[in-house]
N, C-alpha and C positions, 0 to 999 in steps of 0.2 A: 287495470282494474276490471270491472265487469259492468255490464249494462243490465238494468232491471227490465224485465219483461212484464207482461201483464200479470196480475196476481193469479196464482194457481187456485183452482176450485177447492175449497175446503172439504175434507171428508164428510163433514156434517151435512153439507149441501147435497152431496152424492147420496148419502144415507137417506135424506128426506125425499129427494126428487126421483131417485132411481130404485129405491127399495121400499120405503114406508108408503109413499103414495100409491105406487102400482100394486102393492100387496094389500092396500086398504087397511093398513095397520097404524095405530096411534103410537105415540112415544111411550105412553103408559103401558100398552100391550107389549111393546118391545122390551121395556125395562123389566116387566114380569117374566118374559121368556128368558132374558139374559140374567135374571136374578141380580139386578143392580138397581140403584136408586134412580128414580125418574129424573132427578136433577142432573145426574151424570149424562143421560141420554139427551136431555134438553140442552145442556151446555155444549155438548158436541155438535148438535144440530145447529145451534146459534153461533158456532165457531168461537166459543168462550173457553173451551177446554179441549186439550189435545187428545187424540186417540192414543191410548197406552197400548203396550204389548198385550196386556191381559184383555183389554177390550177388543183389540184386533183379533185375538184368538176366538173370543165369543162371537163377534160379528161374522168372522170368516166361517165358523162352524154353522151358525144359524142360517146365514144367507148362501151357504155353499160357495163361498169365495175362498180366498187364502188370507191369512193374516198379513202377508206382504202387500196385498192389494190395499188394505187400509193403512198400513204403516208407510208405504211409499207415498200415498197422498199426503199424509201428515208430514213426512220428511220434506216434500216440496214446499209446503206452507212454512215450515220451520226455517228452511234455507232462504226462502224469499224474505222472511222477516229479518233474518240475520244479515242478509245483504243490505237491507235498508239501514241497519244500525252501524255496520262496519264501514267506516269512512275510508280507511286505507288498509290494504293487506301488507303483511311483511314481505320483504324481498326474499325469494327462495334461496336456500343455502346452495353454495357452489360446491360441487364435489371436486376436491383437489387430489385425493388419492384414494385408493381402495381402502375401505374400512373393513378390517378383519374382525374375528370374534373377540369378545371381551376377554381380558386376561384372566387366567384361572388362578384360584387361590392355591397357596402352597400347602399341599396335603401329603400325608404319608400313606403307606399301604393300608392302614386301618380306616382311612377316610377322614381322620381327624387332622385339623390344621397343626402343622409343626411349629416349633419354636423359631423365633426370628432372632 
């Protein structure tokens, strides 16, 4: 199984503590710059909403980071929460023989399937 570590820092906490506060910017001002609803920014800051790919693009561009910076933080939170819910993982499949390519459909020279 796996051992749960301490909870990861949510991207909203990083957004607030490492970006908004040092820039002296309010959530309202950020939402205006990003052209999104203030509720979206507030929910991210309060860890009630995940950072989406679209929001990661906007945050990355605005704060001169990368979208991956924001998405990786969100991924850590999501995996942590999933680990708390999953009680048992499936047993990994055993590889018994080489797995080749999928069988090809019976086709003729025109590319159409032939009669069977």
